[in-house]
A tleap script that builds the chain and sets N, CA, C and O, in Angstrom:
source leaprc.protein.ff14SB
mol = sequence {
  NMET LYS LEU GLY LYS TRP GLY LEU PHE LEU
  GLY GLY VAL LEU PHE GLY THR ALA GLY ILE
  LYS ILE LEU ALA SER LYS ASP ALA LYS LYS
  ALA TYR THR HIE ALA THR ALA ALA VAL LEU
  ARG ALA LYS ASP CYS VAL MET GLU VAL ALA
  THR ASN VAL LYS GLU ASN CYS GLY ASP ILE
  TYR ASN ASP ALA LYS GLN ILE ASN ASP GLY
  ARG ILE ALA ASP GLU GLU GLU CYS VAL ILE
  GLU ASP GLU ALA ASP THR VAL ASP THR CLYS
}
set mol.1.N position { -119.900 -208.617 -117.516 }
set mol.1.CA position { -120.584 -209.154 -116.365 }
set mol.1.C position { -121.877 -208.396 -116.094 }
set mol.1.O position { -122.870 -208.993 -115.679 }
set mol.2.N position { -121.872 -207.092 -116.324 }
set mol.2.CA position { -123.042 -206.288 -116.044 }
set mol.2.C position { -124.203 -206.682 -116.939 }
set mol.2.O position { -125.355 -206.630 -116.508 }
set mol.3.N position { -123.930 -207.070 -118.163 }
set mol.3.CA position { -124.991 -207.482 -119.074 }
set mol.3.C position { -125.645 -208.775 -118.612 }
set mol.3.O position { -126.853 -208.947 -118.777 }
set mol.4.N position { -124.886 -209.668 -118.049 }
set mol.4.CA position { -125.420 -210.931 -117.532 }
set mol.4.C position { -126.396 -210.696 -116.390 }
set mol.4.O position { -127.423 -211.368 -116.290 }
set mol.5.N position { -126.070 -209.736 -115.529 }
set mol.5.CA position { -126.964 -209.420 -114.413 }
set mol.5.C position { -128.263 -208.815 -114.921 }
set mol.5.O position { -129.343 -209.137 -114.424 }
set mol.6.N position { -128.156 -207.929 -115.920 }
set mol.6.CA position { -129.371 -207.324 -116.498 }
set mol.6.C position { -130.216 -208.389 -117.198 }
set mol.6.O position { -131.446 -208.345 -117.153 }
set mol.7.N position { -129.557 -209.326 -117.833 }
set mol.7.CA position { -130.271 -210.407 -118.512 }
set mol.7.C position { -131.035 -211.271 -117.513 }
set mol.7.O position { -132.183 -211.645 -117.757 }
set mol.8.N position { -130.399 -211.585 -116.393 }
set mol.8.CA position { -131.066 -212.361 -115.354 }
set mol.8.C position { -132.250 -211.591 -114.768 }
set mol.8.O position { -133.309 -212.160 -114.505 }
set mol.9.N position { -132.052 -210.293 -114.569 }
set mol.9.CA position { -133.129 -209.462 -114.036 }
set mol.9.C position { -134.319 -209.437 -114.999 }
set mol.9.O position { -135.457 -209.643 -114.576 }
set mol.10.N position { -134.073 -209.192 -116.267 }
set mol.10.CA position { -135.158 -209.138 -117.259 }
set mol.10.C position { -135.828 -210.509 -117.409 }
set mol.10.O position { -137.045 -210.595 -117.575 }
set mol.11.N position { -135.035 -211.567 -117.352 }
set mol.11.CA position { -135.608 -212.911 -117.418 }
set mol.11.C position { -136.523 -213.172 -116.223 }
set mol.11.O position { -137.588 -213.771 -116.371 }
set mol.12.N position { -136.105 -212.721 -115.039 }
set mol.12.CA position { -136.933 -212.878 -113.844 }
set mol.12.C position { -138.229 -212.094 -113.939 }
set mol.12.O position { -139.287 -212.574 -113.531 }
set mol.13.N position { -138.142 -210.881 -114.481 }
set mol.13.CA position { -139.345 -210.070 -114.650 }
set mol.13.C position { -140.309 -210.740 -115.620 }
set mol.13.O position { -141.508 -210.814 -115.350 }
set mol.14.N position { -139.802 -211.223 -116.734 }
set mol.14.CA position { -140.656 -211.909 -117.713 }
set mol.14.C position { -141.275 -213.172 -117.123 }
set mol.14.O position { -142.462 -213.440 -117.309 }
set mol.15.N position { -140.462 -213.939 -116.415 }
set mol.15.CA position { -140.968 -215.170 -115.798 }
set mol.15.C position { -142.025 -214.843 -114.740 }
set mol.15.O position { -143.042 -215.529 -114.639 }
set mol.16.N position { -141.779 -213.794 -113.957 }
set mol.16.CA position { -142.746 -213.391 -112.938 }
set mol.16.C position { -144.046 -212.923 -113.553 }
set mol.16.O position { -145.121 -213.254 -113.054 }
set mol.17.N position { -143.966 -212.154 -114.635 }
set mol.17.CA position { -145.171 -211.676 -115.316 }
set mol.17.C position { -145.960 -212.843 -115.891 }
set mol.17.O position { -147.185 -212.879 -115.768 }
set mol.18.N position { -145.287 -213.785 -116.509 }
set mol.18.CA position { -145.962 -214.959 -117.050 }
set mol.18.C position { -146.564 -215.788 -115.923 }
set mol.18.O position { -147.662 -216.326 -116.070 }
set mol.19.N position { -145.856 -215.897 -114.794 }
set mol.19.CA position { -146.362 -216.657 -113.647 }
set mol.19.C position { -147.629 -216.054 -113.089 }
set mol.19.O position { -148.563 -216.769 -112.724 }
set mol.20.N position { -147.657 -214.707 -113.021 }
set mol.20.CA position { -148.861 -214.035 -112.521 }
set mol.20.C position { -150.037 -214.294 -113.449 }
set mol.20.O position { -151.153 -214.536 -112.989 }
set mol.21.N position { -149.792 -214.242 -114.756 }
set mol.21.CA position { -150.867 -214.510 -115.725 }
set mol.21.C position { -151.389 -215.940 -115.564 }
set mol.21.O position { -152.595 -216.178 -115.628 }
set mol.22.N position { -150.488 -216.871 -115.359 }
set mol.22.CA position { -150.893 -218.276 -115.197 }
set mol.22.C position { -151.674 -218.457 -113.899 }
set mol.22.O position { -152.707 -219.127 -113.881 }
set mol.23.N position { -151.178 -217.858 -112.807 }
set mol.23.CA position { -151.847 -218.006 -111.513 }
set mol.23.C position { -153.215 -217.334 -111.483 }
set mol.23.O position { -154.088 -217.741 -110.717 }
set mol.24.N position { -153.407 -216.316 -112.303 }
set mol.24.CA position { -154.683 -215.597 -112.330 }
set mol.24.C position { -155.634 -216.141 -113.388 }
set mol.24.O position { -156.708 -215.578 -113.598 }
set mol.25.N position { -155.260 -217.214 -114.050 }
set mol.25.CA position { -156.112 -217.756 -115.115 }
set mol.25.C position { -157.362 -218.426 -114.540 }
set mol.25.O position { -157.438 -218.743 -113.353 }
set mol.26.N position { -158.323 -218.623 -115.416 }
set mol.26.CA position { -159.596 -219.230 -115.022 }
set mol.26.C position { -159.397 -220.658 -114.503 }
set mol.26.O position { -160.022 -221.060 -113.521 }
set mol.27.N position { -158.524 -221.417 -115.168 }
set mol.27.CA position { -158.266 -222.799 -114.747 }
set mol.27.C position { -157.597 -222.848 -113.375 }
set mol.27.O position { -157.902 -223.713 -112.554 }
set mol.28.N position { -156.685 -221.912 -113.141 }
set mol.28.CA position { -156.008 -221.874 -111.842 }
set mol.28.C position { -157.004 -221.541 -110.743 }
set mol.28.O position { -156.966 -222.144 -109.671 }
set mol.29.N position { -157.880 -220.604 -110.990 }
set mol.29.CA position { -158.886 -220.241 -109.980 }
set mol.29.C position { -159.795 -221.424 -109.682 }
set mol.29.O position { -160.199 -221.630 -108.538 }
set mol.30.N position { -160.112 -222.195 -110.708 }
set mol.30.CA position { -160.954 -223.384 -110.512 }
set mol.30.C position { -160.215 -224.399 -109.628 }
set mol.30.O position { -160.813 -225.014 -108.744 }
set mol.31.N position { -158.923 -224.566 -109.874 }
set mol.31.CA position { -158.125 -225.495 -109.060 }
set mol.31.C position { -158.050 -225.005 -107.613 }
set mol.31.O position { -158.147 -225.806 -106.684 }
set mol.32.N position { -157.877 -223.689 -107.416 }
set mol.32.CA position { -157.840 -223.132 -106.060 }
set mol.32.C position { -159.165 -223.373 -105.344 }
set mol.32.O position { -159.188 -223.702 -104.158 }
set mol.33.N position { -160.259 -223.209 -106.066 }
set mol.33.CA position { -161.582 -223.403 -105.474 }
set mol.33.C position { -161.771 -224.847 -105.035 }
set mol.33.O position { -162.283 -225.106 -103.946 }
set mol.34.N position { -161.357 -225.791 -105.885 }
set mol.34.CA position { -161.490 -227.209 -105.531 }
set mol.34.C position { -160.588 -227.566 -104.346 }
set mol.34.O position { -160.982 -228.331 -103.466 }
set mol.35.N position { -159.389 -227.012 -104.333 }
set mol.35.CA position { -158.479 -227.285 -103.211 }
set mol.35.C position { -159.045 -226.723 -101.907 }
set mol.35.O position { -158.966 -227.370 -100.862 }
set mol.36.N position { -159.615 -225.523 -101.970 }
set mol.36.CA position { -160.203 -224.924 -100.777 }
set mol.36.C position { -161.392 -225.731 -100.287 }
set mol.36.O position { -161.568 -225.906 -99.082 }
set mol.37.N position { -162.210 -226.225 -101.210 }
set mol.37.CA position { -163.359 -227.057 -100.833 }
set mol.37.C position { -162.888 -228.341 -100.151 }
set mol.37.O position { -163.498 -228.787 -99.179 }
set mol.38.N position { -161.817 -228.929 -100.651 }
set mol.38.CA position { -161.286 -230.148 -100.035 }
set mol.38.C position { -160.776 -229.865 -98.626 }
set mol.38.O position { -160.968 -230.679 -97.723 }
set mol.39.N position { -160.134 -228.728 -98.435 }
set mol.39.CA position { -159.638 -228.363 -97.110 }
set mol.39.C position { -160.799 -228.166 -96.143 }
set mol.39.O position { -160.723 -228.580 -94.986 }
set mol.40.N position { -161.869 -227.540 -96.610 }
set mol.40.CA position { -163.040 -227.330 -95.743 }
set mol.40.C position { -163.688 -228.658 -95.359 }
set mol.40.O position { -164.131 -228.827 -94.223 }
set mol.41.N position { -163.744 -229.602 -96.304 }
set mol.41.CA position { -164.297 -230.926 -95.974 }
set mol.41.C position { -163.418 -231.631 -94.944 }
set mol.41.O position { -163.926 -232.267 -94.020 }
set mol.42.N position { -162.105 -231.517 -95.105 }
set mol.42.CA position { -161.184 -232.148 -94.157 }
set mol.42.C position { -161.338 -231.507 -92.778 }
set mol.42.O position { -161.297 -232.202 -91.763 }
set mol.43.N position { -161.512 -230.198 -92.739 }
set mol.43.CA position { -161.695 -229.494 -91.469 }
set mol.43.C position { -162.941 -230.004 -90.755 }
set mol.43.O position { -162.913 -230.242 -89.548 }
set mol.44.N position { -164.042 -230.176 -91.501 }
set mol.44.CA position { -165.269 -230.687 -90.889 }
set mol.44.C position { -165.063 -232.080 -90.310 }
set mol.44.O position { -165.560 -232.388 -89.227 }
set mol.45.N position { -164.341 -232.911 -91.023 }
set mol.45.CA position { -164.067 -234.274 -90.550 }
set mol.45.C position { -163.220 -234.235 -89.284 }
set mol.45.O position { -163.510 -234.949 -88.325 }
set mol.46.N position { -162.188 -233.417 -89.271 }
set mol.46.CA position { -161.310 -233.310 -88.102 }
set mol.46.C position { -162.092 -232.785 -86.901 }
set mol.46.O position { -161.923 -233.279 -85.787 }
set mol.47.N position { -162.942 -231.791 -87.120 }
set mol.47.CA position { -163.723 -231.233 -86.015 }
set mol.47.C position { -164.699 -232.270 -85.453 }
set mol.47.O position { -164.937 -232.301 -84.246 }
set mol.48.N position { -165.257 -233.104 -86.301 }
set mol.48.CA position { -166.171 -234.161 -85.836 }
set mol.48.C position { -165.422 -235.161 -84.958 }
set mol.48.O position { -165.918 -235.566 -83.906 }
set mol.49.N position { -164.236 -235.554 -85.392 }
set mol.49.CA position { -163.430 -236.494 -84.609 }
set mol.49.C position { -163.022 -235.849 -83.282 }
set mol.49.O position { -163.074 -236.496 -82.236 }
set mol.50.N position { -162.622 -234.589 -83.323 }
set mol.50.CA position { -162.216 -233.896 -82.101 }
set mol.50.C position { -163.380 -233.806 -81.117 }
set mol.50.O position { -163.182 -233.955 -79.911 }
set mol.51.N position { -164.589 -233.565 -81.616 }
set mol.51.CA position { -165.762 -233.498 -80.747 }
set mol.51.C position { -166.028 -234.849 -80.099 }
set mol.51.O position { -166.338 -234.916 -78.910 }
set mol.52.N position { -165.908 -235.923 -80.868 }
set mol.52.CA position { -166.108 -237.268 -80.315 }
set mol.52.C position { -165.077 -237.580 -79.235 }
set mol.52.O position { -165.416 -238.133 -78.189 }
set mol.53.N position { -163.824 -237.225 -79.489 }
set mol.53.CA position { -162.770 -237.471 -78.504 }
set mol.53.C position { -163.049 -236.673 -77.234 }
set mol.53.O position { -162.895 -237.189 -76.127 }
set mol.54.N position { -163.455 -235.425 -77.393 }
set mol.54.CA position { -163.752 -234.574 -76.234 }
set mol.54.C position { -164.892 -235.154 -75.407 }
set mol.54.O position { -164.824 -235.170 -74.178 }
set mol.55.N position { -165.937 -235.629 -76.077 }
set mol.55.CA position { -167.068 -236.231 -75.355 }
set mol.55.C position { -166.626 -237.484 -74.609 }
set mol.55.O position { -167.019 -237.695 -73.462 }
set mol.56.N position { -165.813 -238.315 -75.253 }
set mol.56.CA position { -165.325 -239.525 -74.601 }
set mol.56.C position { -164.455 -239.194 -73.398 }
set mol.56.O position { -164.543 -239.865 -72.370 }
set mol.57.N position { -163.622 -238.175 -73.508 }
set mol.57.CA position { -162.792 -237.769 -72.370 }
set mol.57.C position { -163.658 -237.287 -71.211 }
set mol.57.O position { -163.352 -237.563 -70.051 }
set mol.58.N position { -164.728 -236.576 -71.515 }
set mol.58.CA position { -165.644 -236.130 -70.467 }
set mol.58.C position { -166.291 -237.304 -69.758 }
set mol.58.O position { -166.421 -237.304 -68.534 }
set mol.59.N position { -166.700 -238.314 -70.534 }
set mol.59.CA position { -167.302 -239.511 -69.936 }
set mol.59.C position { -166.300 -240.235 -69.040 }
set mol.59.O position { -166.637 -240.658 -67.934 }
set mol.60.N position { -165.079 -240.372 -69.519 }
set mol.60.CA position { -164.045 -241.058 -68.735 }
set mol.60.C position { -163.776 -240.300 -67.442 }
set mol.60.O position { -163.639 -240.907 -66.381 }
set mol.61.N position { -163.702 -238.982 -67.527 }
set mol.61.CA position { -163.447 -238.157 -66.342 }
set mol.61.C position { -164.564 -238.327 -65.313 }
set mol.61.O position { -164.294 -238.495 -64.124 }
set mol.62.N position { -165.826 -238.285 -65.772 }
set mol.62.CA position { -166.946 -238.440 -64.842 }
set mol.62.C position { -166.968 -239.823 -64.210 }
set mol.62.O position { -167.246 -239.958 -63.019 }
set mol.63.N position { -166.676 -240.859 -65.007 }
set mol.63.CA position { -166.624 -242.213 -64.451 }
set mol.63.C position { -165.516 -242.336 -63.404 }
set mol.63.O position { -165.702 -242.975 -62.368 }
set mol.64.N position { -164.368 -241.723 -63.678 }
set mol.64.CA position { -163.261 -241.784 -62.724 }
set mol.64.C position { -163.628 -241.072 -61.428 }
set mol.64.O position { -163.286 -241.545 -60.345 }
set mol.65.N position { -164.319 -239.943 -61.527 }
set mol.65.CA position { -164.746 -239.242 -60.318 }
set mol.65.C position { -165.703 -240.111 -59.504 }
set mol.65.O position { -165.610 -240.149 -58.278 }
set mol.66.N position { -166.614 -240.803 -60.170 }
set mol.66.CA position { -167.555 -241.680 -59.460 }
set mol.66.C position { -166.816 -242.811 -58.769 }
set mol.66.O position { -167.146 -243.167 -57.638 }
set mol.67.N position { -165.828 -243.376 -59.430 }
set mol.67.CA position { -165.046 -244.460 -58.824 }
set mol.67.C position { -164.344 -243.953 -57.570 }
set mol.67.O position { -164.369 -244.608 -56.528 }
set mol.68.N position { -163.721 -242.788 -57.675 }
set mol.68.CA position { -163.012 -242.234 -56.516 }
set mol.68.C position { -163.976 -241.878 -55.387 }
set mol.68.O position { -163.666 -242.117 -54.219 }
set mol.69.N position { -165.126 -241.318 -55.708 }
set mol.69.CA position { -166.116 -241.015 -54.683 }
set mol.69.C position { -166.584 -242.283 -53.988 }
set mol.69.O position { -166.778 -242.289 -52.772 }
set mol.70.N position { -166.769 -243.362 -54.750 }
set mol.70.CA position { -167.160 -244.644 -54.169 }
set mol.70.C position { -166.088 -245.208 -53.256 }
set mol.70.O position { -166.395 -245.760 -52.199 }
set mol.71.N position { -164.827 -245.073 -53.658 }
set mol.71.CA position { -163.729 -245.567 -52.821 }
set mol.71.C position { -163.637 -244.777 -51.522 }
set mol.71.O position { -163.383 -245.339 -50.457 }
set mol.72.N position { -163.848 -243.468 -51.622 }
set mol.72.CA position { -163.801 -242.641 -50.416 }
set mol.72.C position { -164.929 -243.038 -49.464 }
set mol.72.O position { -164.726 -243.116 -48.252 }
set mol.73.N position { -166.115 -243.287 -50.016 }
set mol.73.CA position { -167.250 -243.694 -49.177 }
set mol.73.C position { -166.970 -245.046 -48.528 }
set mol.73.O position { -167.287 -245.246 -47.355 }
set mol.74.N position { -166.375 -245.984 -49.286 }
set mol.74.CA position { -166.046 -247.299 -48.728 }
set mol.74.C position { -165.010 -247.173 -47.611 }
set mol.74.O position { -165.115 -247.847 -46.586 }
set mol.75.N position { -164.015 -246.315 -47.809 }
set mol.75.CA position { -162.986 -246.138 -46.784 }
set mol.75.C position { -163.573 -245.513 -45.524 }
set mol.75.O position { -163.175 -245.860 -44.412 }
set mol.76.N position { -164.504 -244.607 -45.692 }
set mol.76.CA position { -165.122 -243.977 -44.521 }
set mol.76.C position { -165.948 -244.988 -43.735 }
set mol.76.O position { -166.031 -244.891 -42.510 }
set mol.77.N position { -166.557 -245.951 -44.409 }
set mol.77.CA position { -167.327 -246.990 -43.722 }
set mol.77.C position { -166.402 -247.915 -42.943 }
set mol.77.O position { -166.780 -248.449 -41.900 }
set mol.78.N position { -165.194 -248.100 -43.451 }
set mol.78.CA position { -164.257 -249.023 -42.805 }
set mol.78.C position { -163.563 -248.401 -41.599 }
set mol.78.O position { -163.030 -249.120 -40.753 }
set mol.79.N position { -163.565 -247.113 -41.515 }
set mol.79.CA position { -162.889 -246.462 -40.397 }
set mol.79.C position { -163.685 -246.729 -39.124 }
set mol.79.O position { -164.889 -246.482 -39.059 }
set mol.80.N position { -162.997 -247.230 -38.137 }
set mol.80.CA position { -163.640 -247.512 -36.853 }
set mol.80.C position { -163.206 -246.416 -35.895 }
set mol.80.O position { -162.023 -246.202 -35.631 }
set mol.81.N position { -164.174 -245.769 -35.414 }
set mol.81.CA position { -163.851 -244.696 -34.478 }
set mol.81.C position { -163.540 -245.320 -33.120 }
set mol.81.O position { -164.343 -246.071 -32.566 }
set mol.82.N position { -162.394 -245.003 -32.612 }
set mol.82.CA position { -162.000 -245.488 -31.303 }
set mol.82.C position { -162.547 -244.559 -30.239 }
set mol.82.O position { -162.414 -243.337 -30.301 }
set mol.83.N position { -163.153 -245.182 -29.282 }
set mol.83.CA position { -163.627 -244.377 -28.163 }
set mol.83.C position { -162.569 -244.477 -27.068 }
set mol.83.O position { -162.132 -245.561 -26.681 }
set mol.84.N position { -162.190 -243.334 -26.603 }
set mol.84.CA position { -161.163 -243.332 -25.539 }
set mol.84.C position { -161.808 -243.826 -24.247 }
set mol.84.O position { -162.925 -243.450 -23.892 }
set mol.85.N position { -161.061 -244.676 -23.566 }
set mol.85.CA position { -161.535 -245.152 -22.262 }
set mol.85.C position { -161.434 -244.010 -21.275 }
set mol.85.O position { -160.387 -243.379 -21.131 }
set mol.86.N position { -162.468 -243.774 -20.645 }
set mol.86.CA position { -162.421 -242.720 -19.615 }
set mol.86.C position { -162.177 -243.356 -18.270 }
set mol.86.O position { -162.817 -244.343 -17.906 }
set mol.87.N position { -161.298 -242.813 -17.579 }
set mol.87.CA position { -160.927 -243.345 -16.270 }
set mol.87.C position { -161.391 -242.337 -15.238 }
set mol.87.O position { -161.043 -241.157 -15.251 }
set mol.88.N position { -162.201 -242.883 -14.344 }
set mol.88.CA position { -162.639 -242.022 -13.244 }
set mol.88.C position { -161.546 -242.003 -12.189 }
set mol.88.O position { -161.121 -243.041 -11.681 }
set mol.89.N position { -161.122 -240.836 -11.888 }
set mol.89.CA position { -160.069 -240.701 -10.877 }
set mol.89.C position { -160.616 -240.233 -9.547 }
set mol.89.O position { -159.872 -239.694 -8.728 }
set mol.90.N position { -161.862 -240.424 -9.324 }
set mol.90.CA position { -162.487 -240.014 -8.092 }
set mol.90.C position { -162.210 -240.941 -6.986 }
set mol.90.O position { -162.677 -240.725 -5.868 }
savepdb mol mol.pdb
quit
């Protein structure tokens, strides 16, 4: 049983060493560079969309404030101030 464990360990070391060589190869670095460039392009696209959404939300918020301010002004015009009747008790 002990030999089987050593065999698995040595196989893992060999596989890991070969994996490192493959990951550090020129072709792998080229693939990493292209993948990173694609991620950066996607980030720019997402940020552009997020900026547009943020601007639209700001416009909606300002329009809503104007609507509410207009309603408040209309309600204030409709309020009729009651004058209390004064009774002379003289």
